[in-house]
C-alpha positions in Angstrom: -7.9 15.8 -27.6 -8.5 19.3 -26.3 -11.8 18.1 -24.8 -10.0 16.4 -22.0 -9.1 19.7 -20.4 -11.2 20.0 -17.2 -11.8 16.2 -17.1 -11.3 14.4 -13.8 -9.3 11.3 -13.2 -11.6 8.3 -13.5 -9.6 5.1 -13.1 -6.7 2.9 -14.2 -6.4 -0.8 -14.9 -4.2 -3.0 -17.0 -4.8 -5.6 -19.7 -1.8 -7.8 -19.4 0.9 -5.1 -19.6 -1.1 -2.3 -21.4 -2.2 0.6 -19.2 -5.8 1.7 -19.5 -5.9 5.3 -18.2 -9.4 6.8 -18.0 -10.7 10.4 -17.6 -14.0 12.0 -17.2 -17.4 10.8 -16.0 -18.7 7.3 -16.6 -21.1 7.0 -19.5 -23.6 4.3 -20.3 -24.2 3.0 -23.8 -27.4 1.7 -25.3 -26.7 -1.8 -24.0 -26.3 -0.6 -20.5 -22.5 -1.1 -20.4 -20.6 1.6 -18.5 -17.5 3.2 -19.9 -15.3 6.1 -18.9 -15.8 9.3 -21.0 -12.2 9.2 -22.3 -9.6 6.5 -22.3 -6.0 6.1 -23.2 -4.5 2.7 -24.0 -0.8 2.9 -23.3 1.7 0.3 -24.7 4.9 2.2 -24.0 6.8 3.4 -20.9 4.8 5.7 -18.7 4.7 7.1 -15.2 2.6 9.2 -12.8 4.7 11.8 -10.9 4.0 14.2 -8.1 6.6 16.6 -6.6 9.6 14.6 -8.0 8.1 11.3 -6.6 7.0 8.5 -8.9 3.6 7.4 -7.7 3.3 4.6 -10.2 5.2 3.5 -13.4 5.0 1.0 -16.2 7.7 -1.2 -14.7 5.5 -1.7 -11.5 3.3 -4.1 -13.6 6.3 -6.5 -13.8 7.3 -6.4 -10.1 5.7 -8.3 -7.2 4.8 -6.2 -4.2 6.7 -8.6 -2.1 10.4 -8.1 -2.9 11.2 -11.6 -1.6 9.3 -13.0 -4.6 11.3 -10.9 -7.1 13.6 -13.8 -8.1 13.2 -13.7 -11.9 10.4 -16.3 -12.0 7.6 -13.8 -11.3 4.7 -14.2 -13.8 3.0 -10.8 -13.9 0.4 -11.9 -16.4 -0.8 -14.7 -14.3 -1.2 -12.4 -11.3 -3.3 -9.9 -13.3 -6.2 -12.4 -13.2 -6.5 -12.4 -9.4 -9.5 -10.6 -8.0 -8.0 -10.0 -4.6 -4.6 -8.6 -3.4 -2.1 -11.3 -2.4 1.6 -11.5 -1.7 2.1 -12.3 -5.3 0.2 -9.3 -6.6 2.2 -6.7 -8.6 3.0 -3.3 -7.3 0.6 -1.9 -10.0 -2.2 -4.3 -9.0 -2.0 -3.2 -5.4 -1.7 0.5 -6.2 -4.5 0.7 -8.8 -7.2 -0.1 -6.2 -6.8 3.2 -4.3 -4.9 5.2 -6.9 -7.8 7.6 -7.3 -7.0 9.2 -3.9 -4.1 11.1 -5.5 -6.6 12.9 -7.7 -9.3 14.2 -5.3 -10.8 17.3 -6.8 -8.2 17.4 -9.5 -8.8 17.9 -13.2 -6.8 18.0 -16.4 -5.0 21.3 -16.6 -3.1 20.8 -19.8 -1.6 18.2 -22.1 1.2 18.1 -24.6 2.3 15.7 -27.3 6.0 16.0 -28.3 7.3 15.5 -31.9 8.6 12.2 -30.6 5.1 11.0 -29.7 5.6 11.5 -25.9 2.4 12.5 -24.1 2.2 14.6 -20.9 -1.0 15.3 -19.0 -0.8 17.8 -16.2 -3.5 17.8 -13.4 -4.5 20.8 -11.2 -3.1 19.1 -8.1 0.5 18.9 -9.4 0.3 15.3 -10.5 1.4 14.6 -14.1 1.3 11.6 -16.3 3.8 11.1 -19.1 4.8 8.5 -21.7 8.1 7.8 -23.3 8.7 6.6 -26.8 11.4 4.0 -26.2 12.5 3.1 -29.8 13.5 4.7 -33.0 11.3 2.3 -34.8 7.7 3.6 -35.2 5.0 1.4 -33.8 1.9 2.0 -31.8 2.9 3.6 -28.5 -0.5 4.8 -27.2 -4.0 5.7 -28.4 -6.8 8.0 -27.3 -10.3 6.7 -27.5 -12.9 9.4 -27.7 -16.4 8.5 -26.6 -18.7 7.1 -29.3 -16.1 7.5 -32.1 -14.7 4.6 -34.0 -11.6 6.6 -35.1 -8.9 6.7 -32.5 -6.0 9.1 -32.2 -3.0 6.7 -32.4 0.7 7.5 -31.8 2.2 6.0 -34.0 -0.4 4.6 -36.5 1.9 2.9 -39.0 
């Protein structure tokens, strides 16, 4: 994972409630498909923070941007299939479209993986990304997908 040092923020998106957090330049495979250089698939609690302010967090996937719609019946999964922003879009779905603006000219400064499996990535602009292992039971929390490699770094691969 040391190779992510110096990488720029690329993008984020979600697959249902899993965060796909991407770093580095886009690369093209032999089929012509374009992929980010590095990718993290995060299935645990996470957040992006800057100066004691949460920019975006895992719970934002489950909350509609319109608080009036937050009545317990909100279907975050159904909303993830929408191509355009609507009143029923989640906080995450709205934020992901221009989230890159928080990372202009920023690169990965450092990272740390705690003994509990928590990940922290610090950027040169003061933003950091962190995950939280929410259970004593070991299960997959997140994985790092290096480019062109079939073996992934998985926390916790049980």
